[in-house]
C-alpha positions in Angstrom: -3.3 82.3 14.5 -0.2 84.5 14.8 -0.4 86.8 17.7 -3.6 85.3 19.1 -3.7 84.8 22.8 -5.1 81.5 24.1 -6.9 81.7 27.4 -4.9 79.1 29.3 -7.9 78.7 31.7 -9.9 77.1 28.9 -7.4 74.2 29.0 -8.3 73.3 32.6 -11.0 70.7 32.9 -13.2 72.7 35.2 -13.5 75.6 32.8 -13.4 73.5 29.6 -16.1 71.1 30.8 -18.6 73.9 31.4 -17.9 75.3 27.9 -18.3 71.9 26.2 -21.5 71.3 28.1 -22.9 74.7 27.0 -21.9 74.0 23.4 -23.5 70.5 23.4 -26.8 72.0 24.8 -26.8 75.0 22.4 -25.9 73.0 19.2 -28.4 70.2 19.9 -26.6 68.2 17.1 -27.8 64.9 16.0 -24.3 63.5 15.9 -21.3 64.7 17.8 -17.6 63.8 17.3 -15.2 64.7 20.1 -11.4 64.3 20.4 -9.2 64.3 23.5 -12.1 63.2 25.7 -10.9 62.9 29.2 -13.2 62.4 32.2 -15.6 60.3 30.1 -16.9 58.2 33.0 -17.5 61.1 35.3 -18.5 63.9 32.9 -18.8 63.5 29.1 -20.6 60.1 29.2 -23.0 61.4 31.9 -23.7 64.7 30.1 -24.1 63.1 26.7 -26.5 60.5 28.2 -28.6 63.2 29.9 -28.9 65.0 26.6 -30.3 61.9 24.8 -27.1 60.6 23.2 -25.6 57.1 23.1 -21.9 57.3 22.7 -18.9 55.1 21.9 -15.2 55.9 22.5 -11.8 54.6 21.6 -8.9 55.2 24.0 -5.7 56.8 22.8 -3.2 54.7 24.8 -5.2 55.4 28.0 -4.5 59.2 27.8 -7.9 60.2 26.5 -10.3 59.1 23.8 -12.0 59.9 20.5 -15.8 59.7 20.8 -18.8 59.6 18.6 -22.2 60.4 20.1 -25.6 60.1 18.4 -29.2 60.9 19.4 -30.6 57.6 20.6 -34.1 58.5 19.5 -32.9 59.0 15.9 -30.2 56.5 15.3 -29.2 53.0 16.2 -25.7 51.6 16.2 -25.3 48.7 13.7 -21.5 48.2 14.3 -18.5 50.1 15.5 -14.8 49.5 15.2 -12.0 51.1 17.2 -8.7 51.8 15.5 -5.3 52.1 17.1 -3.0 53.8 14.6 0.0 52.4 16.5 -0.7 49.1 14.7 0.8 50.8 11.7 4.2 50.3 13.3 3.9 46.6 12.5 2.5 47.2 9.0 5.4 49.5 8.1 8.0 47.9 10.4 8.8 51.3 12.0 8.3 52.7 15.4 7.9 56.1 13.7 4.2 55.2 13.6 3.8 54.8 17.3 2.3 58.1 18.2 -0.7 57.2 20.4 -3.4 58.2 17.9 -6.7 56.4 17.6 -9.9 56.5 15.6 -13.4 55.1 15.7 -15.9 54.3 13.0 -19.7 53.9 13.6 -22.1 52.3 11.2 -25.4 53.9 12.1 -29.0 53.4 10.9 -31.4 56.3 10.9 -34.5 55.0 12.7 -37.2 56.8 10.6 -35.8 56.3 7.1 -33.8 53.0 7.8 -30.9 54.6 5.8 -27.5 53.5 6.9 -24.3 55.5 6.9 -20.8 55.7 8.5 -19.4 58.3 10.8 -15.7 58.4 11.4 -13.6 60.3 14.0 -9.9 60.2 14.4 -7.1 61.9 16.2 -4.3 62.2 13.7 -0.6 62.9 14.4 0.0 66.7 14.4 3.7 67.1 13.6 4.2 68.6 10.1 7.7 67.0 9.9 5.9 63.6 10.1 3.2 64.2 7.5 3.8 60.6 6.3 2.5 59.4 9.6 -0.7 61.5 9.3 -1.1 60.3 5.7 -0.7 56.6 6.7 -3.2 57.1 9.6 -5.8 58.7 7.2 -5.3 55.9 4.7 -5.8 53.4 7.5 -9.1 55.0 8.4 -10.3 55.0 4.8 -9.4 51.3 4.5 -11.3 50.4 7.6 -14.4 52.3 6.3 -14.1 50.4 3.1 -13.8 47.1 5.0 -16.9 47.9 7.0 -18.8 48.8 3.8 -17.9 45.5 2.2 -19.4 43.5 5.1 
């Protein structure tokens, strides 16, 4: 937003973590997708677990992670795959695709209905001058979902 002022304090983990914790409690969502998850071991994983979630994460080159959490009393994990979009550098023979982005896909089963479905979460490259990278990453995610559906 043009002219909007971002409270820089919200970027600090101490403030941000309490806001995220509050949002998780208030939303009481069945499934949660988070990006740029830092402090998983000492905060997010603990909080999610205490709220009744199981969670899986995929690291973005060790910086932070993308995460999918689901209520353990409602869903079970059938399968998950982690995706490192940097692998596209080999596919396209170009280091332009090494941007440290990752994704994760979960194949979940609803315990009551036994219906199965997929949840995907990814951190895509942000730079508008490199939209081709973002597009390739999205295609990569869709291909991985298709591969999971075929198995």
